[in-house]
C-alpha positions in Angstrom: 0.0 1.0 27.9 0.1 0.5 24.1 3.4 0.5 22.3 4.0 1.7 18.8 4.0 -1.9 17.6 0.5 -2.4 19.2 -0.8 0.7 17.4 0.7 -0.5 14.1 -0.7 -4.0 14.4 -4.1 -2.5 15.2 -4.1 0.0 12.4 -3.0 -2.4 9.7 -5.2 -5.2 11.0 -8.1 -2.9 10.7 -7.0 -1.8 7.2 -6.9 -5.5 6.1 -10.4 -6.1 7.3 -11.6 -3.0 5.5 -10.0 -4.0 2.2 -11.4 -7.5 2.5 -14.9 -5.9 2.9 -14.5 -3.7 -0.2 -13.5 -0.6 1.7 -10.3 1.1 2.9 -9.3 2.6 6.2 -7.9 5.9 5.1 -9.5 9.4 5.4 -12.9 7.9 5.2 -12.6 7.5 1.5 -11.5 4.9 -1.0 -7.7 5.4 -1.1 -6.5 3.0 -3.8 -5.8 2.7 -7.4 -9.4 2.0 -7.8 -10.1 5.6 -6.8 -7.1 7.8 -7.1 -9.0 10.9 -6.0 -8.6 10.0 -2.3 -7.8 12.7 0.2 -4.7 11.0 1.5 -1.7 12.6 -0.3 0.7 9.9 0.8 -1.0 6.6 -0.3 -3.1 7.9 -3.3 -2.4 7.3 -7.0 0.8 5.2 -6.8 0.2 2.5 -9.4 -0.7 2.4 -13.0 -2.3 -0.1 -15.4 -0.1 -3.0 -14.1 -1.9 -3.1 -10.8 -5.3 -3.1 -12.4 -4.8 -6.7 -13.3 -4.6 -7.8 -9.6 -7.4 -8.5 -7.2 -9.2 -5.3 -6.1 -8.7 -6.2 -2.4 -4.9 -6.1 -3.0 -5.2 -2.6 -4.4 -7.5 -1.4 -1.6 -5.0 -2.7 1.0 -2.2 -0.6 -0.4 -0.9 1.9 2.2 2.4 2.6 0.7 4.1 5.9 -0.4 5.6 4.8 -3.7 5.9 2.0 -6.2 9.2 0.2 -5.5 8.5 -2.5 -8.0 8.5 0.0 -10.8 12.0 1.3 -9.8 13.7 -1.9 -8.5 14.8 -3.2 -11.9 13.8 -6.8 -11.0 15.1 -9.4 -13.3 13.7 -12.8 -14.4 14.9 -15.6 -12.0 15.6 -13.4 -9.0 14.5 -13.9 -5.5 12.8 -10.8 -4.1 11.7 -10.0 -0.6 9.1 -7.3 0.4 9.5 -6.1 4.0 6.0 -5.3 5.4 4.1 -6.7 2.5 0.6 -5.9 3.7 -2.1 -7.1 1.3 0.5 -8.3 -1.2 0.2 -5.8 -4.0 4.0 -5.3 -4.4 4.7 -9.0 -3.9 2.3 -10.0 -6.6 3.7 -7.4 -9.0 7.3 -8.6 -8.3 6.3 -12.2 -8.9 5.2 -11.3 -12.5 8.5 -9.5 -13.1 10.8 -12.2 -11.7 8.8 -14.9 -13.6 8.3 -18.6 -12.9 12.0 -19.1 -12.4 12.1 -16.5 -9.7 10.5 -16.2 -6.2 8.7 -13.3 -4.4 8.5 -13.4 -0.6 6.3 -11.1 1.5 7.0 -10.6 5.2 4.5 -9.2 7.6 3.7 -9.2 11.3 -0.1 -8.7 11.0 -2.2 -11.8 10.8 -5.0 -10.1 9.1 -2.8 -8.7 6.4 -1.2 -12.1 5.9 -4.6 -13.7 5.5 -5.6 -11.1 3.0 -2.4 -11.4 1.1 -2.8 -15.2 0.7 -6.4 -14.7 -0.4 -5.2 -12.2 -3.0 -2.5 -14.6 -4.2 -5.1 -17.4 -4.6 -7.4 -15.0 -6.5 -4.5 -13.9 -8.8 -3.5 -17.4 -9.5 0.2 -16.7 -8.8 2.3 -19.6 -7.6 5.9 -18.2 -7.2 4.9 -16.4 -4.0 5.3 -17.1 -0.3 4.0 -14.9 2.5 6.0 -15.2 5.8 4.9 -14.2 9.3 7.5 -12.2 11.3 9.1 -8.9 11.9 11.4 -6.8 9.6 13.8 -6.6 12.6 14.4 -10.4 12.5 13.8 -11.7 8.9 13.0 -15.5 8.9 15.2 -16.3 5.9 18.8 -17.7 5.6 21.9 -15.6 5.0 22.5 -14.5 1.4 19.3 -15.9 0.0 17.7 -12.8 -1.7 18.7 -10.8 -4.8 16.6 -7.8 -4.1 14.8 -6.4 -1.2 11.9 -4.0 -1.6 9.6 -2.2 0.9 6.8 0.4 0.6 6.6 2.9 3.5 7.3 0.3 6.2 10.9 0.8 7.4 9.9 4.2 8.9 7.5 2.3 11.2 10.2 0.4 12.9 11.6 1.6 16.3 14.8 -0.3 15.6 15.9 0.7 12.1 19.5 -0.3 12.7 18.4 -3.9 13.1 16.1 -3.7 10.0 18.9 -2.6 7.8 21.4 -5.1 9.3 19.0 -7.9 8.7 18.4 -6.7 5.1 22.1 -6.7 4.6 22.4 -10.3 6.1 19.8 -11.9 3.8 21.0 -10.2 0.6 23.4 -12.1 -1.6 26.7 -10.4 -2.5 25.9 -7.8 -5.0 22.3 -7.8 -4.0 20.1 -4.6 -4.0 17.9 -2.7 -1.6 15.3 -0.7 -3.4 12.6 0.8 -1.1 10.0 3.5 -1.0 9.9 5.3 2.3 9.0 8.6 4.0 12.1 10.7 4.7 12.5 14.0 6.4 14.8 16.9 5.5 15.1 18.8 8.8 13.6 18.1 12.2 9.8 17.5 12.6 7.9 19.3 15.3 7.9 17.3 18.6 4.1 16.9 18.8 4.3 15.1 15.4 7.2 12.9 16.6 5.3 12.0 19.8 2.1 11.0 18.1 1.7 7.2 17.9 -1.1 7.6 15.4 1.2 9.5 13.1 3.9 6.9 13.6 1.5 4.2 12.4 0.6 6.5 9.5 4.3 6.6 8.3 5.1 10.2 9.4 6.4 10.4 12.9 8.9 7.6 12.6 10.5 8.9 9.4 14.3 9.2 9.3 16.2 12.3 8.2 17.8 11.8 4.9 21.3 12.1 6.3 20.6 9.6 9.1 19.1 7.2 6.6 22.3 7.3 4.6 24.5 6.8 7.7 22.5 3.8 8.9 22.7 2.2 5.5 26.5 2.7 5.4 26.9 1.5 9.0 25.0 -1.7 8.0 27.6 -2.3 5.1 25.7 -0.9 2.1 27.3 1.0 -0.7 26.2 3.0 -3.7 23.5 4.7 -1.6 21.1 7.1 -3.2 17.8 8.8 -2.3 15.6 10.1 -5.0 12.6 12.3 -4.3 9.4 10.9 -5.6 6.9 13.3 -3.8 7.3 16.4 -1.7 4.5 17.2 0.6 3.0 20.7 0.6 1.3 22.7 3.4 -2.1 21.4 2.2 -0.8 17.8 2.1 0.7 18.1 5.6 -2.5 19.7 6.9 -4.7 16.8 5.5 -2.5 14.3 7.4 -2.2 16.3 10.6 -5.7 17.7 11.0 -7.4 14.8 12.7 -4.5 14.1 15.1 -2.9 17.2 16.5 -3.8 20.6 17.8 -2.6 23.9 16.2 -2.7 22.1 12.9 -1.9 25.2 10.7 1.3 26.1 12.6 2.5 22.4 12.6 1.6 22.0 8.9 3.8 25.0 8.0 6.6 23.4 9.9 6.2 20.0 8.3 5.7 21.3 4.7 8.8 20.9 2.6 10.5 18.8 5.2 8.6 15.6 4.4 9.1 13.6 1.3 8.5 10.3 -0.2 11.8 8.9 -1.4 13.1 6.0 -3.3 16.1 4.6 -1.5 18.7 2.5 -3.4 21.7 0.7 -2.0 23.9 -2.3 -2.7 25.6 -5.1 -0.8 29.2 -5.3 -2.0 29.9 -8.2 -4.4 
């Protein structure tokens, strides 16, 4: 029997192959900054001109729900870690912001995405980057080695979010920052949505409620926690995500609409 992790590896491995071949694996259309008219309301139209300087395969592999690099206030010389780095778009953008004196790490568990990310790094000619294989529940970096952690619609995919946030806290230096984009709920999602592994892999079913996200961050030791809404999904948005995957789509879309948001989550490790 397939686990959620199996489904996620399969989905994102296939997405990496599609991006490498000049296509994407979302909605049957080109869902990337190259074509912001995609029918996927979560992953479309997230980046501006800055991303246009990167390899097109990095843009095509972007399956995030925000632009954490834009909001993370990265500084020259910092060490930054992207949890679930995919094709590397946010790592490569971060590397530019932290400059030659800084370092940008990407962590991913999918071999195909890591291969694609490293190819994108070579194509971009960026040296201050390292892509690591591993899971976000067990980060392969030492304690207190990172200034800023970013992530783009990945933490919701984990079945053990407590471990993810505890590991993030561990590897951050005192005074370090968590600055992630993620899908967040405001109220309970319908059970058929929660039970769908396909929707879990698509960043919906595994989303935390806003209050629960805040609680888990505080339990891990974080302070100065805030959640800023970057997108709120309408009935039409919800319907476009749910239609291929569930029955009674109109009823479920009405229940999901207004309860599902993209949010930018900030928190700090005490100095």
